[in-house]
C-alpha positions as CSV (number, residue, x, y, z in Angstrom):
1,N,0.0,0.0,0.0
2,Y,3.0,2.3,0.0
3,P,6.4,2.7,-1.8
4,V,9.3,1.0,-0.1
5,L,13.1,1.1,-0.7
6,Y,14.3,-1.3,-3.3
7,S,17.4,-2.4,-5.2
8,L,17.9,-4.1,-8.5
9,N,20.9,-6.2,-9.5
10,Q,21.2,-7.2,-13.2
11,K,23.0,-10.4,-14.3
12,D,22.8,-11.3,-18.1
13,N,19.2,-12.6,-18.3
14,S,17.9,-12.0,-14.8
15,L,17.1,-9.2,-12.4
16,E,17.1,-9.6,-8.7
17,L,14.7,-7.3,-6.9
18,T,15.1,-6.7,-3.2
19,L,12.3,-4.9,-1.3
20,Y,13.5,-3.6,2.0
21,G,11.4,-3.7,5.1
22,I,9.0,-6.3,3.8
23,E,9.2,-9.2,6.1
24,T,8.9,-12.7,4.6
25,T,9.3,-16.3,5.6
26,N,12.0,-18.3,3.8
27,E,11.5,-21.8,2.5
28,D,13.1,-23.1,5.7
29,G,10.7,-21.3,7.9
30,R,13.1,-18.5,9.0
31,K,11.9,-14.9,8.9
32,S,13.7,-12.4,6.7
33,P,13.4,-8.6,7.0
34,N,13.5,-8.2,3.2
35,Y,11.7,-9.7,0.2
36,K,13.7,-11.0,-2.8
37,Y,12.4,-11.8,-6.2
38,I,14.3,-13.0,-9.3
39,Y,12.9,-12.3,-12.7
40,T,14.5,-14.4,-15.5
41,Q,14.1,-14.5,-19.2
42,T,15.8,-16.6,-21.9
43,A,17.5,-13.7,-23.8
44,P,20.0,-11.3,-22.1
45,I,18.4,-8.2,-20.6
46,M,19.5,-5.1,-22.6
47,G,18.6,-2.7,-19.8
48,Y,15.8,-1.8,-17.6
49,D,13.9,1.1,-15.9
50,A,12.1,0.9,-12.6
51,Y,10.0,3.6,-10.9
52,Y,7.0,4.1,-8.8
53,D,3.6,5.1,-10.3
54,N,1.7,6.0,-7.1
55,N,2.2,2.9,-5.0
56,N,2.9,0.6,-7.8
57,L,6.5,-0.4,-8.6
58,I,6.8,-0.5,-12.4
59,F,9.5,-2.4,-14.4
60,R,10.3,-1.7,-18.1
61,I,12.8,-4.2,-19.5
62,A,14.5,-3.5,-22.8
63,K,14.5,-6.1,-25.5
64,V,17.0,-6.7,-28.3
65,P,15.9,-4.4,-31.1
66,E,14.4,-6.2,-34.1
67,I,16.1,-5.4,-37.5
68,K,13.2,-4.5,-39.8
69,D,15.2,-3.4,-42.9
70,I,18.5,-5.0,-43.9
71,E,19.6,-1.9,-45.9
72,Y,18.8,0.4,-42.9
73,P,19.4,-1.8,-39.8
74,L,18.8,1.2,-37.5
75,K,15.4,2.0,-39.0
76,D,12.8,2.8,-36.3
77,I,15.4,2.6,-33.5
78,T,15.6,5.7,-31.3
79,I,19.1,6.7,-30.2
80,F,19.8,9.5,-27.7
81,I,23.1,11.4,-28.1
82,D,24.3,13.5,-25.2
83,P,27.3,15.7,-26.0
84,G,28.6,16.3,-22.5
85,H,29.1,19.6,-20.7
86,G,28.0,22.9,-22.4
87,G,27.3,26.5,-21.4
88,S,29.4,27.4,-18.5
89,E,30.6,23.8,-18.0
90,N,33.7,23.6,-20.2
91,G,34.8,20.1,-19.2
92,A,38.5,19.3,-19.8
93,I,40.7,21.8,-21.7
94,G,43.0,20.3,-24.4
95,P,46.6,21.3,-25.2
96,T,45.3,23.8,-27.9
97,R,42.9,25.3,-25.3
98,T,39.9,23.7,-27.0
99,A,37.1,23.1,-24.5
100,E,35.8,19.5,-24.2
101,K,32.2,20.8,-24.5
102,D,33.0,22.0,-28.1
103,V,34.7,18.8,-29.1
104,N,31.8,16.8,-27.6
105,L,29.2,18.9,-29.5
106,A,31.1,18.5,-32.8
107,I,31.3,14.7,-32.4
108,G,27.6,14.5,-31.3
109,R,26.4,16.5,-34.4
110,Y,28.5,14.4,-36.7
111,L,27.3,11.2,-35.2
112,K,23.7,12.3,-35.4
113,T,24.1,12.7,-39.2
114,I,25.7,9.4,-39.6
115,L,23.1,7.5,-37.6
116,E,20.2,9.3,-39.3
117,N,21.7,8.3,-42.7
118,E,21.5,4.7,-41.4
119,G,17.8,5.1,-40.6
120,A,17.9,5.8,-36.9
121,N,15.6,8.2,-35.2
122,V,18.1,10.4,-33.3
123,I,17.5,12.7,-30.4
124,I,20.4,15.0,-29.4
125,S,20.4,16.7,-26.0
126,R,21.9,19.9,-27.4
127,I,22.7,21.3,-30.8
128,D,24.4,24.5,-29.6
129,D,26.5,25.7,-26.6
130,H,24.1,25.7,-23.7
131,Q,24.0,23.9,-20.3
132,I,21.6,21.1,-19.6
133,G,21.1,19.5,-16.2
134,L,22.1,15.9,-15.6
135,Y,18.5,14.9,-14.7
136,D,17.1,16.8,-17.7
137,R,19.4,14.8,-20.0
138,V,18.2,11.5,-18.6
139,Q,14.6,12.6,-18.8
140,M,15.0,13.6,-22.5
141,A,16.1,10.0,-23.3
142,K,13.2,8.5,-21.3
143,D,10.6,10.9,-22.8
144,N,11.7,9.9,-26.3
145,N,11.8,6.1,-25.5
146,A,15.4,5.9,-26.6
147,I,16.7,2.3,-26.5
148,I,20.3,3.4,-26.9
149,S,21.8,6.3,-25.0
150,L,25.3,7.6,-25.9
151,S,27.0,10.1,-23.6
152,I,30.0,11.8,-25.3
153,H,33.0,12.9,-23.3
154,N,36.7,13.5,-23.9
155,N,39.5,13.6,-21.4
156,A,42.7,15.7,-21.3
157,L,46.1,14.9,-19.8
158,P,47.6,17.2,-17.2
159,N,50.1,19.7,-18.5
160,G,53.5,18.2,-19.1
161,K,52.3,14.6,-19.4
162,N,53.3,12.6,-22.5
163,P,50.4,10.6,-23.8
164,Y,52.7,8.2,-25.5
165,L,54.4,7.0,-22.3
166,Q,53.1,4.5,-19.8
167,P,52.0,6.1,-16.5
168,G,54.2,5.8,-13.5
């Protein structure tokens, strides 16, 4: 009758759900303070979402996408691209003083074109230099029912480090 804390643990083709504070009796007659349930399917689980809708815990399990058109294998597949950082969040700064946010955006826009040419329905979190909150980015992917989500980031080495040498 009310939402409870829960955890999910994914392993290949199963999800283990633990509901905390829900007392149960084990098969051997001992009491347990938590309830565990294991959901199993024959194919690997490609991802999942869990959330409360009022007092109901809802699971959405992603299935392997079905290829509908051999020439355009990504047709009807929604892909979310998230070029990291933006606005006042520069991210790493490269040796030429290029901000990571700009490199991420260029890669994201280029990737969007490539994927659309392959038939994918592509949603991109930003097409210009503005800041988007982390939760807003996740919500955009969920609102558009994206089955693939790509977050684009680039790192930079500290000044004076040689990228061709092993660390240490």
